MMTF fields as JSON, N, C-alpha, C and O atoms, coordinates in Angstrom:
{
  "mmtfVersion": "1.0.0",
  "mmtfProducer": "UNKNOWN",
  "numBonds": 379,
  "numAtoms": 380,
  "numGroups": 95,
  "numChains": 1,
  "numModels": 1,
  "chainsPerModel": [1],
  "groupsPerChain": [95],
  "chainIdList": ["A"],
  "bondAtomList": [4, 2, 8, 6, 12, 10, 16, 14, 20, 18, 24, 22, 28, 26, 32, 30, 36, 34, 40, 38, 44, 42, 48, 46, 52, 50, 56, 54, 60, 58, 64, 62, 68, 66, 72, 70, 76, 74, 80, 78, 84, 82, 88, 86, 92, 90, 96, 94, 100, 98, 104, 102, 108, 106, 112, 110, 116, 114, 120, 118, 124, 122, 128, 126, 132, 130, 136, 134, 140, 138, 144, 142, 148, 146, 152, 150, 156, 154, 160, 158, 164, 162, 168, 166, 172, 170, 176, 174, 180, 178, 184, 182, 188, 186, 192, 190, 196, 194, 200, 198, 204, 202, 208, 206, 212, 210, 216, 214, 220, 218, 224, 222, 228, 226, 232, 230, 236, 234, 240, 238, 244, 242, 248, 246, 252, 250, 256, 254, 260, 258, 264, 262, 268, 266, 272, 270, 276, 274, 280, 278, 284, 282, 288, 286, 292, 290, 296, 294, 300, 298, 304, 302, 308, 306, 312, 310, 316, 314, 320, 318, 324, 322, 328, 326, 332, 330, 336, 334, 340, 338, 344, 342, 348, 346, 352, 350, 356, 354, 360, 358, 364, 362, 368, 366, 372, 370, 376, 374],
  "bondOrderList": [1, 1, 1, 1, 1, 1, 1, 1, 1, 1, 1, 1, 1, 1, 1, 1, 1, 1, 1, 1, 1, 1, 1, 1, 1, 1, 1, 1, 1, 1, 1, 1, 1, 1, 1, 1, 1, 1, 1, 1, 1, 1, 1, 1, 1, 1, 1, 1, 1, 1, 1, 1, 1, 1, 1, 1, 1, 1, 1, 1, 1, 1, 1, 1, 1, 1, 1, 1, 1, 1, 1, 1, 1, 1, 1, 1, 1, 1, 1, 1, 1, 1, 1, 1, 1, 1, 1, 1, 1, 1, 1, 1, 1, 1],
  "groupList": [{"groupName": "MET", "atomNameList": ["N", "CA", "C", "O"], "elementList": ["N", "C", "C", "O"], "formalChargeList": [0, 0, 0, 0], "bondAtomList": [1, 0, 2, 1, 3, 2], "bondOrderList": [1, 1, 2], "singleLetterCode": "M", "chemCompType": "L-PEPTIDE LINKING"}, {"groupName": "THR", "atomNameList": ["N", "CA", "C", "O"], "elementList": ["N", "C", "C", "O"], "formalChargeList": [0, 0, 0, 0], "bondAtomList": [1, 0, 2, 1, 3, 2], "bondOrderList": [1, 1, 2], "singleLetterCode": "T", "chemCompType": "L-PEPTIDE LINKING"}, {"groupName": "PRO", "atomNameList": ["N", "CA", "C", "O"], "elementList": ["N", "C", "C", "O"], "formalChargeList": [0, 0, 0, 0], "bondAtomList": [1, 0, 2, 1, 3, 2], "bondOrderList": [1, 1, 2], "singleLetterCode": "P", "chemCompType": "L-PEPTIDE LINKING"}, {"groupName": "GLY", "atomNameList": ["N", "CA", "C", "O"], "elementList": ["N", "C", "C", "O"], "formalChargeList": [0, 0, 0, 0], "bondAtomList": [1, 0, 2, 1, 3, 2], "bondOrderList": [1, 1, 2], "singleLetterCode": "G", "chemCompType": "PEPTIDE LINKING"}, {"groupName": "ARG", "atomNameList": ["N", "CA", "C", "O"], "elementList": ["N", "C", "C", "O"], "formalChargeList": [0, 0, 0, 0], "bondAtomList": [1, 0, 2, 1, 3, 2], "bondOrderList": [1, 1, 2], "singleLetterCode": "R", "chemCompType": "L-PEPTIDE LINKING"}, {"groupName": "GLN", "atomNameList": ["N", "CA", "C", "O"], "elementList": ["N", "C", "C", "O"], "formalChargeList": [0, 0, 0, 0], "bondAtomList": [1, 0, 2, 1, 3, 2], "bondOrderList": [1, 1, 2], "singleLetterCode": "Q", "chemCompType": "L-PEPTIDE LINKING"}, {"groupName": "ALA", "atomNameList": ["N", "CA", "C", "O"], "elementList": ["N", "C", "C", "O"], "formalChargeList": [0, 0, 0, 0], "bondAtomList": [1, 0, 2, 1, 3, 2], "bondOrderList": [1, 1, 2], "singleLetterCode": "A", "chemCompType": "L-PEPTIDE LINKING"}, {"groupName": "VAL", "atomNameList": ["N", "CA", "C", "O"], "elementList": ["N", "C", "C", "O"], "formalChargeList": [0, 0, 0, 0], "bondAtomList": [1, 0, 2, 1, 3, 2], "bondOrderList": [1, 1, 2], "singleLetterCode": "V", "chemCompType": "L-PEPTIDE LINKING"}, {"groupName": "ASN", "atomNameList": ["N", "CA", "C", "O"], "elementList": ["N", "C", "C", "O"], "formalChargeList": [0, 0, 0, 0], "bondAtomList": [1, 0, 2, 1, 3, 2], "bondOrderList": [1, 1, 2], "singleLetterCode": "N", "chemCompType": "L-PEPTIDE LINKING"}, {"groupName": "LYS", "atomNameList": ["N", "CA", "C", "O"], "elementList": ["N", "C", "C", "O"], "formalChargeList": [0, 0, 0, 0], "bondAtomList": [1, 0, 2, 1, 3, 2], "bondOrderList": [1, 1, 2], "singleLetterCode": "K", "chemCompType": "L-PEPTIDE LINKING"}, {"groupName": "LEU", "atomNameList": ["N", "CA", "C", "O"], "elementList": ["N", "C", "C", "O"], "formalChargeList": [0, 0, 0, 0], "bondAtomList": [1, 0, 2, 1, 3, 2], "bondOrderList": [1, 1, 2], "singleLetterCode": "L", "chemCompType": "L-PEPTIDE LINKING"}, {"groupName": "PHE", "atomNameList": ["N", "CA", "C", "O"], "elementList": ["N", "C", "C", "O"], "formalChargeList": [0, 0, 0, 0], "bondAtomList": [1, 0, 2, 1, 3, 2], "bondOrderList": [1, 1, 2], "singleLetterCode": "F", "chemCompType": "L-PEPTIDE LINKING"}, {"groupName": "GLU", "atomNameList": ["N", "CA", "C", "O"], "elementList": ["N", "C", "C", "O"], "formalChargeList": [0, 0, 0, 0], "bondAtomList": [1, 0, 2, 1, 3, 2], "bondOrderList": [1, 1, 2], "singleLetterCode": "E", "chemCompType": "L-PEPTIDE LINKING"}, {"groupName": "ILE", "atomNameList": ["N", "CA", "C", "O"], "elementList": ["N", "C", "C", "O"], "formalChargeList": [0, 0, 0, 0], "bondAtomList": [1, 0, 2, 1, 3, 2], "bondOrderList": [1, 1, 2], "singleLetterCode": "I", "chemCompType": "L-PEPTIDE LINKING"}, {"groupName": "SER", "atomNameList": ["N", "CA", "C", "O"], "elementList": ["N", "C", "C", "O"], "formalChargeList": [0, 0, 0, 0], "bondAtomList": [1, 0, 2, 1, 3, 2], "bondOrderList": [1, 1, 2], "singleLetterCode": "S", "chemCompType": "L-PEPTIDE LINKING"}, {"groupName": "TYR", "atomNameList": ["N", "CA", "C", "O"], "elementList": ["N", "C", "C", "O"], "formalChargeList": [0, 0, 0, 0], "bondAtomList": [1, 0, 2, 1, 3, 2], "bondOrderList": [1, 1, 2], "singleLetterCode": "Y", "chemCompType": "L-PEPTIDE LINKING"}, {"groupName": "ASP", "atomNameList": ["N", "CA", "C", "O"], "elementList": ["N", "C", "C", "O"], "formalChargeList": [0, 0, 0, 0], "bondAtomList": [1, 0, 2, 1, 3, 2], "bondOrderList": [1, 1, 2], "singleLetterCode": "D", "chemCompType": "L-PEPTIDE LINKING"}],
  "groupTypeList": [0, 1, 1, 2, 3, 4, 5, 5, 6, 3, 7, 8, 6, 4, 2, 4, 4, 7, 5, 7, 9, 10, 11, 6, 3, 0, 6, 6, 6, 6, 12, 5, 4, 5, 10, 1, 10, 12, 2, 1, 7, 6, 1, 7, 6, 3, 7, 4, 6, 6, 10, 6, 6, 6, 7, 2, 6, 13, 6, 2, 10, 10, 6, 4, 14, 6, 7, 6, 7, 3, 3, 4, 15, 6, 6, 16, 12, 1, 2, 7, 14, 2, 8, 16, 12, 13, 6, 13, 13, 2, 2, 7, 14, 3, 3],
  "groupIdList": [1, 2, 3, 4, 5, 6, 7, 8, 9, 10, 11, 12, 13, 14, 15, 16, 17, 18, 19, 20, 21, 22, 23, 24, 25, 26, 27, 28, 29, 30, 31, 32, 33, 34, 35, 36, 37, 38, 39, 40, 41, 42, 43, 44, 45, 46, 47, 48, 49, 50, 51, 52, 53, 54, 55, 56, 57, 58, 59, 60, 61, 62, 63, 64, 65, 66, 67, 68, 69, 70, 71, 72, 73, 74, 75, 76, 77, 78, 79, 80, 81, 82, 83, 84, 85, 86, 87, 88, 89, 90, 91, 92, 93, 94, 95],
  "secStructList": [7, 7, 7, 6, 6, 7, 7, 7, 7, 1, 6, 6, 1, 7, 7, 1, 7, 3, 3, 3, 3, 3, 7, 2, 2, 2, 2, 2, 2, 2, 6, 7, 1, 3, 3, 3, 3, 7, 7, 1, 1, 1, 5, 2, 2, 2, 2, 2, 2, 2, 2, 2, 2, 2, 7, 4, 4, 4, 2, 2, 2, 2, 6, 6, 7, 3, 3, 3, 3, 6, 6, 3, 3, 7, 7, 6, 6, 7, 5, 7, 7, 6, 6, 7, 3, 3, 3, 3, 3, 7, 7, 7, 7, 7, 7],
  "xCoordList": [188.73, 189.975, 190.491, 189.727, 191.78, 192.362, 193.243, 193.788, 193.37, 194.232, 195.681, 195.992, 196.589, 197.99, 198.53, 198.255, 199.304, 199.887, 198.95, 199.329, 197.733, 196.757, 196.347, 196.001, 196.385, 196.044, 194.535, 193.814, 194.06, 192.634, 192.198, 192.882, 191.062, 190.546, 190.013, 189.599, 190.028, 189.515, 190.188, 191.125, 189.712, 190.235, 191.679, 192.362, 192.164, 193.557, 194.485, 195.706, 193.914, 194.734, 195.393, 194.805, 196.6, 197.338, 197.286, 197.768, 196.706, 196.702, 198.112, 198.918, 198.414, 199.75, 200.008, 200.951, 199.178, 199.293, 197.909, 197.076, 197.69, 196.445, 196.779, 197.777, 195.947, 196.074, 195.147, 193.974, 195.676, 194.899, 194.939, 196.008, 193.759, 193.658, 193.439, 192.676, 194.124, 194.004, 193.404, 193.575, 192.698, 192.033, 192.304, 192.685, 192.098, 192.122, 193.393, 194.494, 193.232, 194.367, 195.23, 196.429, 194.634, 195.407, 196.376, 197.525, 195.928, 196.809, 197.922, 199.07, 197.585, 198.598, 199.63, 200.829, 199.186, 200.108, 201.004, 202.173, 200.459, 201.225, 202.08, 202.972, 201.789, 202.459, 202.287, 203.162, 201.151, 200.788, 199.304, 198.7, 198.739, 197.305, 197.005, 195.857, 198.007, 197.789, 199.032, 200.156, 198.822, 199.924, 199.635, 198.479, 200.674, 200.556, 201.057, 202.166, 200.233, 200.577, 200.51, 199.866, 201.184, 201.096, 200.693, 201.55, 199.382, 198.941, 199.186, 199.16, 199.425, 199.661, 198.361, 198.379, 197.243, 195.925, 195.04, 195.037, 194.308, 193.507, 192.15, 191.106, 192.18, 190.957, 191.199, 192.329, 190.127, 190.26, 191.173, 191.991, 191.046, 191.922, 193.385, 194.262, 193.652, 195.011, 195.542, 196.721, 194.663, 195.052, 195.359, 196.354, 194.507, 194.768, 196.137, 196.902, 196.449, 197.714, 198.903, 199.908, 198.79, 199.87, 200.065, 201.195, 198.969, 199.043, 199.691, 200.512, 199.335, 199.932, 201.434, 202.211, 201.839, 203.263, 204.013, 205.159, 203.369, 204.016, 204.116, 205.091, 203.097, 203.052, 202.652, 201.489, 203.601, 203.276, 202.614, 201.884, 202.85, 202.27, 200.746, 200.108, 200.157, 198.69, 198.058, 196.833, 198.871, 198.34, 197.281, 196.273, 197.459, 196.419, 195.06, 194.024, 195.055, 193.796, 193.089, 191.87, 193.841, 193.264, 192.123, 191.131, 192.245, 191.199, 189.876, 188.807, 189.953, 188.739, 188.287, 187.309, 188.982, 188.673, 187.779, 187.836, 186.958, 186.139, 186.959, 187.885, 186.604, 187.261, 186.178, 185.149, 186.426, 185.514, 186.25, 187.405, 185.576, 186.11, 185.127, 183.961, 185.602, 184.722, 183.598, 182.504, 183.867, 182.868, 181.832, 180.891, 181.985, 181.048, 181.812, 182.904, 181.217, 181.846, 181.996, 181.12, 183.125, 183.436, 183.894, 184.586, 183.493, 183.923, 185.321, 185.786, 185.981, 187.351, 187.478, 188.529, 186.441, 186.524, 186.236, 186.299, 185.924, 185.635, 186.888, 187.947, 186.783, 187.94, 188.279, 187.399, 189.551, 190.0, 190.8, 191.415, 190.779, 191.564, 192.364, 192.072, 193.362, 194.22, 193.481, 193.977, 192.34, 191.617, 190.645, 190.038, 190.491, 189.566, 190.105, 191.305, 189.21, 189.558, 189.319, 188.196, 190.374, 190.282, 190.537, 191.542, 189.624, 189.761, 189.656, 188.795, 190.556, 190.534, 189.955, 190.51, 188.845, 188.156, 188.342, 187.761, 189.155, 189.414, 188.196, 187.304, 188.157, 187.046, 187.072, 188.134, 185.891, 185.785, 185.014, 184.216, 185.265, 184.494, 184.037, 184.629, 183.031, 182.51, 181.503, 181.218, 180.986, 180.047, 178.704, 177.814],
  "yCoordList": [218.614, 219.286, 218.75, 218.597, 218.469, 217.971, 219.031, 219.9, 218.944, 219.855, 219.461, 218.27, 220.43, 220.075, 219.214, 219.467, 218.189, 217.306, 216.228, 215.426, 216.196, 215.206, 214.335, 214.843, 213.027, 212.085, 211.985, 211.952, 211.937, 211.783, 210.384, 209.406, 210.284, 208.983, 208.223, 208.817, 206.897, 206.049, 204.693, 204.496, 203.759, 202.409, 202.313, 201.346, 203.279, 203.239, 203.935, 203.848, 204.627, 205.278, 204.219, 203.172, 204.495, 203.543, 203.999, 205.085, 203.183, 203.581, 203.516, 202.7, 204.357, 204.322, 202.969, 202.269, 202.611, 201.319, 200.919, 201.765, 199.631, 199.126, 198.055, 197.346, 197.944, 196.917, 195.768, 195.982, 194.549, 193.368, 192.399, 192.068, 191.949, 190.971, 189.581, 189.405, 188.597, 187.204, 186.381, 186.708, 185.306, 184.48, 183.003, 182.595, 182.217, 180.746, 180.212, 180.676, 179.226, 178.569, 179.513, 179.282, 180.568, 181.527, 182.287, 182.516, 182.674, 183.346, 182.401, 182.817, 181.144, 180.155, 179.97, 179.929, 179.858, 179.671, 180.898, 180.766, 182.079, 183.316, 183.615, 184.462, 182.902, 183.104, 184.52, 185.053, 185.117, 186.436, 186.678, 186.111, 187.52, 187.791, 189.114, 189.375, 189.935, 191.214, 191.604, 191.381, 192.19, 192.651, 194.052, 194.468, 194.765, 196.05, 195.831, 195.341, 196.198, 196.004, 197.315, 198.27, 197.345, 198.47, 197.922, 197.695, 197.705, 197.154, 198.135, 199.349, 197.6, 198.462, 199.02, 200.032, 198.381, 198.855, 198.921, 197.996, 199.99, 200.23, 199.538, 200.179, 198.215, 197.41, 196.153, 195.86, 195.415, 194.129, 193.202, 192.493, 193.197, 192.368, 192.765, 191.901, 194.054, 194.529, 194.066, 193.734, 194.043, 193.552, 192.063, 191.602, 191.308, 189.865, 189.63, 188.788, 190.364, 190.197, 190.562, 189.852, 191.656, 192.077, 191.073, 190.803, 190.522, 189.536, 188.242, 187.656, 187.795, 186.58, 186.767, 185.833, 187.958, 188.229, 188.315, 187.877, 188.876, 189.052, 187.751, 187.525, 186.884, 185.625, 184.499, 184.096, 183.996, 182.962, 181.715, 181.02, 181.425, 180.226, 180.261, 179.21, 181.451, 181.53, 181.773, 181.824, 181.922, 182.2, 181.2, 181.618, 179.878, 178.941, 179.158, 178.853, 179.671, 179.91, 181.193, 181.307, 182.148, 183.463, 183.42, 184.13, 182.607, 182.548, 182.035, 182.365, 181.232, 180.658, 181.419, 181.031, 182.485, 183.231, 184.424, 185.021, 184.752, 185.963, 187.132, 186.95, 188.323, 189.54, 190.474, 190.669, 191.044, 192.045, 193.372, 193.432, 194.426, 195.783, 196.584, 196.738, 197.084, 197.847, 197.015, 197.522, 195.728, 194.854, 194.291, 193.63, 194.538, 194.018, 193.216, 193.599, 192.095, 191.308, 192.175, 192.975, 191.999, 192.867, 192.051, 191.042, 192.507, 191.899, 192.402, 193.401, 191.708, 192.066, 193.496, 194.115, 194.023, 195.377, 196.473, 197.656, 196.1, 197.083, 197.897, 197.323, 199.234, 200.066, 199.983, 199.771, 200.151, 200.185, 201.459, 201.998, 201.926, 203.1, 202.778, 201.796, 203.589, 203.297, 203.174, 202.501, 203.789, 203.739, 202.569, 202.371, 201.797, 200.666, 199.516, 199.24, 198.856, 197.609, 196.495, 196.309, 195.752, 194.69, 193.372, 193.211, 192.431, 191.107, 190.044, 190.104, 189.068, 187.934, 186.756, 186.343, 186.219, 185.128, 183.862, 183.73, 182.918, 181.71, 180.792, 180.925, 179.861, 178.914, 178.05, 177.746, 177.664, 176.795, 175.551, 175.552, 174.507, 173.287, 172.804, 173.139, 172.054, 171.557, 170.467, 170.083, 169.991, 168.898, 169.193, 168.344],
  "zCoordList": [76.527, 76.844, 78.175, 79.127, 78.236, 79.474, 80.108, 79.427, 81.408, 82.14, 81.891, 81.894, 81.673, 81.443, 82.582, 83.755, 82.214, 83.215, 83.716, 84.569, 83.201, 83.65, 82.476, 81.409, 82.671, 81.604, 81.462, 82.459, 80.232, 79.984, 80.388, 80.085, 81.072, 81.5, 80.304, 79.309, 80.413, 79.348, 79.416, 80.19, 78.607, 78.685, 78.215, 78.554, 77.448, 77.018, 77.998, 77.869, 78.979, 79.985, 80.858, 81.131, 81.289, 82.12, 83.573, 83.898, 84.45, 85.848, 86.402, 85.955, 87.363, 87.946, 88.579, 88.209, 89.52, 90.205, 90.698, 91.024, 90.744, 91.312, 92.341, 92.212, 93.352, 94.376, 94.006, 93.702, 94.034, 93.676, 94.848, 95.362, 95.264, 96.35, 95.76, 94.81, 96.344, 95.915, 97.046, 98.22, 96.683, 97.678, 97.431, 96.334, 98.474, 98.436, 97.789, 98.087, 96.896, 96.267, 95.45, 95.297, 94.926, 94.151, 95.055, 94.676, 96.231, 97.189, 97.626, 97.782, 97.821, 98.218, 97.111, 97.388, 95.868, 94.739, 94.547, 94.183, 94.79, 94.64, 95.871, 95.834, 96.963, 98.245, 98.773, 99.454, 98.45, 98.963, 98.73, 97.819, 99.561, 99.461, 98.754, 98.395, 98.553, 97.892, 97.108, 97.557, 95.931, 95.087, 94.589, 94.508, 94.26, 93.581, 92.161, 91.953, 91.187, 89.776, 89.015, 89.448, 87.874, 86.94, 85.576, 84.722, 85.363, 84.073, 82.937, 83.138, 81.738, 80.578, 80.014, 79.314, 80.306, 79.882, 81.124, 81.935, 81.269, 82.469, 82.419, 82.55, 82.227, 82.216, 83.034, 83.425, 83.289, 83.978, 83.176, 83.76, 81.857, 81.021, 81.208, 81.243, 81.327, 81.573, 82.918, 83.047, 83.928, 85.247, 85.171, 85.731, 84.479, 84.315, 83.668, 84.137, 82.601, 81.895, 82.788, 82.805, 83.52, 84.415, 85.542, 85.949, 86.045, 87.116, 86.62, 87.325, 85.427, 84.856, 84.639, 84.84, 84.233, 84.028, 85.355, 85.455, 86.363, 87.67, 88.447, 89.163, 88.309, 89.066, 88.103, 88.075, 87.322, 86.331, 86.919, 86.211, 88.177, 88.801, 88.832, 88.884, 88.8, 88.859, 87.49, 87.377, 86.457, 85.118, 84.676, 84.106, 84.912, 84.47, 85.147, 84.556, 86.355, 87.074, 86.636, 86.769, 86.12, 85.819, 84.815, 84.981, 83.784, 82.757, 83.322, 82.809, 84.374, 84.974, 86.217, 86.855, 86.562, 87.78, 87.486, 86.411, 88.463, 88.377, 88.913, 89.703, 88.472, 88.954, 89.459, 88.811, 90.621, 91.169, 91.242, 91.663, 90.83, 90.914, 91.755, 91.39, 92.864, 93.747, 94.329, 94.577, 94.549, 95.162, 94.206, 94.644, 92.899, 91.9, 90.849, 90.429, 90.43, 89.377, 88.13, 87.802, 87.444, 86.31, 85.106, 85.246, 83.92, 82.657, 82.307, 82.857, 81.396, 81.02, 80.489, 80.651, 79.868, 79.308, 80.333, 80.001, 81.565, 82.616, 82.925, 83.182, 82.903, 83.236, 84.728, 85.563, 85.045, 86.437, 86.664, 85.744, 87.901, 88.27, 89.531, 90.214, 89.843, 90.984, 92.32, 93.224, 92.467, 93.73, 93.843, 94.896, 92.782, 92.802, 93.643, 93.643, 94.353, 95.021, 94.014, 93.546, 93.678, 92.685, 93.389, 94.081, 93.209, 93.829, 92.746, 91.868, 92.832, 91.923, 92.697, 93.715, 92.215, 92.899, 92.082, 91.005, 92.587, 91.82, 91.801, 92.639, 90.846, 90.807, 92.057, 92.599, 92.502, 93.682, 93.299, 92.362, 94.034, 93.838, 95.195, 96.221, 95.194, 96.465, 96.224, 95.09, 97.296, 97.16, 97.709, 97.654]
}
């Protein structure tokens, strides 16, 4: 049972807004280090889709990037909420 006026939590619930932090080349391509998004699905996959739509220049990097929710790496099916810290970590190369 849910309280009137309150949305039931779950992967189909839509978070109001989430804050997403970008790093390295992804932040440079987006020309910003942090964005506020409203994903249509409250999962990491929903955040990826909303981010690709908001900043098409970084869409090619998203599929190869890791996502952290609350400081832990997260799979695409991981639920997100408005209070979560979400970070997109682009692939790195080095020698």
